[in-house]
Structures are given as structure tokens and as C-alpha cells.
C-alpha positions as CSV (number, residue, x, y, z in Angstrom):
1,M,-112.0,52.7,171.4
2,G,-114.5,50.7,169.3
3,Y,-115.6,47.1,168.8
4,Y,-115.7,44.9,165.7
5,K,-117.1,41.6,164.5
6,Y,-116.0,39.5,161.5
7,I,-118.8,37.9,159.5
8,I,-118.1,35.2,156.9
9,D,-121.0,33.6,155.0
10,G,-123.6,34.6,157.6
11,Y,-121.6,33.4,160.6
12,I,-119.8,35.5,163.3
13,E,-116.2,34.3,163.0
14,G,-114.7,36.7,165.6
15,I,-115.1,39.8,167.7
16,G,-112.7,42.1,169.3
17,E,-111.7,45.6,170.5
18,A,-110.5,48.1,167.9
19,T,-108.2,51.1,168.6
20,G,-110.3,53.2,166.2
21,D,-113.9,53.1,165.3
22,G,-115.5,49.7,165.2
23,N,-118.4,48.3,163.3
24,I,-120.5,47.3,166.4
25,T,-121.5,48.9,169.6
26,E,-120.1,48.0,173.0
27,A,-123.6,46.5,173.9
28,E,-123.6,44.3,170.8
29,Y,-120.0,43.2,171.6
30,N,-120.9,42.3,175.2
31,E,-124.0,40.4,174.0
32,I,-122.0,38.3,171.5
33,L,-119.2,37.8,174.1
34,S,-121.8,36.5,176.6
35,L,-123.2,34.1,174.0
36,V,-119.8,32.7,173.2
37,Q,-118.9,32.3,176.9
38,N,-122.1,30.5,177.6
39,R,-122.2,28.4,174.4
40,P,-124.2,25.2,174.7
41,I,-122.5,21.8,174.5
42,P,-122.9,20.2,171.1
43,Q,-123.8,16.6,170.5
44,E,-121.0,14.1,170.1
45,G,-119.5,14.5,166.5
46,Y,-121.0,18.0,166.1
47,G,-119.8,21.6,166.4
48,L,-121.6,24.9,166.8
49,R,-121.3,28.1,165.0
50,L,-122.9,31.5,165.8
51,K,-125.1,32.9,163.1
52,T,-125.6,36.7,162.5
53,D,-129.1,36.5,164.1
54,L,-127.3,35.4,167.3
55,T,-128.6,31.8,167.2
56,W,-126.4,28.7,167.3
57,E,-126.3,26.3,164.4
58,E,-125.1,22.7,164.9
59,Y,-123.1,21.1,162.1
60,E,-121.5,17.7,161.7
61,L,-117.8,17.6,162.2
62,P,-115.7,15.8,159.6
63,P,-114.5,12.4,160.6
64,E,-111.1,12.3,162.4
65,P,-108.3,10.8,160.3
66,E,-107.0,7.4,161.2
67,P,-104.0,7.7,163.4
68,E,-100.6,7.0,161.8
69,P,-99.2,3.7,162.9
70,T,-96.3,3.9,165.4
71,E,-92.8,2.7,164.5
72,E,-93.4,-0.4,166.5
73,E,-96.7,-1.1,164.7
74,D,-95.0,-0.5,161.4
75,M,-92.3,-3.1,162.3
76,Q,-94.9,-5.6,163.4
77,M,-96.8,-5.2,160.2
78,A,-93.6,-5.7,158.2
79,L,-92.8,-8.9,160.2
80,D,-96.3,-10.2,159.7
81,V,-96.0,-9.6,155.9
82,L,-92.7,-11.5,155.9
83,G,-94.2,-14.3,158.0
84,V,-91.6,-13.7,160.7
85,S,-92.4,-14.0,164.4
86,N,-90.7,-11.6,166.8
87,E,-91.2,-13.8,169.8
């Protein structure tokens, strides 16, 4: 059995066990696994990604989309536009 890691643009995107030969040693696999399991907690609004030199890089997360209005909120907005009170 072997071990592998996926690298995309200088970041480790995944690791795993392979049925055949892998591209990393068991020791490297265990080291990366330990880093992932003990990942530091990022600041609010930031994420972390593991670089190929086994250091963490913090990056800003995209803003969360505004939540869709509920059906009740949609109805209330429509009544407000029409100038109708639902009370």
C-alpha cells in the first residue's frame, strides 16, 4: 500500500492511501495528517490552507451571500409596496 497527496497551485488539497504505489512516504503522510488534525483556528472571516512547505497560509473568505427572504417576508414586502396593512 502507498500514500499520495494532491497538490494544486502550491497547496496540498488532499492526502490518502493508495492501493498501489503512492507519491509520498508513510512518514510524510503521517506528518501532513497530524498538521491537518491540529490545524490552528483562523481569525473570523478567514480560512487556512496548507502550503507544500507544510506551513499554513491564512486567506480571506468571500463574503456570505445575503439570505433569501422567507415567504412571509416576501408577502410583507409586497403588502408594504401596496400600502396595505396586514394587522
